[in-house]
N, C-alpha and C positions, 0 to 999 in steps of 0.2 A: 311424364308428370315430374315437376321439379321436387327437390327435397323439401322446400318449405311448403308446397302444396300437400305432400305426403304427411308432413308433420301436423298440419291442420286437421287432416282427416283422422288421425290417430287419437284414440281416447286414452286418458290416463290409466296407468297401471293400477293405482290406488287413488284414493281421494287426496292424499296428503303426501308431500315430499319432505324429507328431513336430510339436510345437508351435514356431512362430516365437516370438521374444522377447516381443512385446507380448501375445500370447495366454497365454504362460506367466506373465506378470505378472498377467493377469486371473485365472488359475487360482490363483495364490499369494494374492491378496487376497480371493478369494470367501469369504465367510462370516466374515471376520476382524473388521473393524470398519467401521461405516458411514462414518466419516470419511475412510476411504482412497479412497473413490469420488471425492473431490475432488483426489486426487493427479494432477498433469498428465499422468502416463504412462498413466492409465486413465480419464481424464475422458471420453474418446470412447465408453466403454462405459456400458451401462445394466445394472441388476441382472438383467434378463431375458437379457442376453447371457451371463452366467455360467451361467444355467440351460441355455441352449442349448449352451454349450461342455461342460457336464457330460453332457448327453444325447448329444452327438456322441461324446465320449470313451468313453462306455459301449458304444459300438458296436465298439470295438477291443479286442483281447485284451491289448494292452500299449501303453504310451506310452514312447517313448525320446526322447533328446535328443542334442545335441552339446556338446562343451566350449565351443564359441563362443557358442551360445545361452545357456548357463549363465552365461558371462562377461558377456555383454551384459545379461542380467537382473540380475545381481549389481551391475554398474555403475549400472544405473537405480535399483535398490533402495537403493543407497548414498546416493541424493539424499534419502531419508527420514531422519527423526531420531527419537530417543526410542523409546517403546514401539512405534510403527508399524514403525520400521526393524527393531527386535529381532524382531518377530513374522514380518515378511516374510523376514528372513534365516533364522530357525528353519525356516519352511516350505520355503524354497529348499533348505537343507541336507537336510531329509527328502526332498524331491523328488529331489535329486541322488543320494542314497543308495538310493532305491527304484526308479530308472528305469535302463534300459540306456543306456549312453553310447556313441554311435557316433563313433568318432575317425577323423579324417584328418589327416595331417600338414600343418601350416600352409604349409610350402614347396610341397607339392603343390597346395594350394588357391590360393596366390598365383601359381602358374604357369598357372592356368586362364585361358583368354581372357576370361571374363566377370568376372574378379577386379576389374579397374578399374571396371567399371560397377556391381558388386553388393557388393563388399567380402567379407571373410573369413567372416562369419557366414552369409551367403546362399550363398556358394560351398560352405560345409560342408553346407548343406541340399540344394544341388544334387548332392551326392555320395551322398545317401541311396539305399539300394538299392530293388529292386522290392517288397520285403516291406513297405515303409513308405508312408504317406501324409503328405505335409507339409501342415499346416494353417496358413495364413498370412492376413494382412490386406493384404499387400503385392501390389498388382495387377501390378507389373512382374515380381516374383519368381514369382508364380503363372503368368503368361504364359510366362515363360522355362522354368519347370519343365514346363509342359504341352507346350511345343514340343519338349522333350527326351524326351517320352514318359513323364514321371514322374507318379506319382499325386499330385495336389494338390487341396486344397479351398480356395477363397477364402472366408474366414469372413464377409466383408462381404456376399457373395451370400447366405449362409445367414441372416444377420441381416435383410436386406431381405425375404426371403420367409417367414422364421421357420419354414421347412421343411427338413428333412434329406433328402439324396438317397437 
């Protein structure tokens, strides 16, 4: 059985996926312009990673986000210029308008014990409910979420094996 056939048979881990900032950037540049693969924020990825991310997200019924992930991705995208910046920002705007946004007050997030260690974006991901799976490349964040009993996937592990759970 081919890998794509196995993927179609597999059910989502949870109903909803939440991408960390770097993976959101990969999602935004996927299929846009080959020169964007040289952008320092996504240089660590290969085109096959975008395919893997698409296959993974197809297993979830919805993708959601947090305002902090959107802000971080926007700040990174602001490093681009010209046509590339315009394209990525249009896609980010579409993504923001099409996804469910999970909001937690910044004061609440800053009061969490792990705030000093992880920062506001990752604390926001720590507040994601049991209906969601956080997809990240951040080993420390993945370990923390796992220790908290949260559903989390480390995309680096998937990249290494090129297999989905």
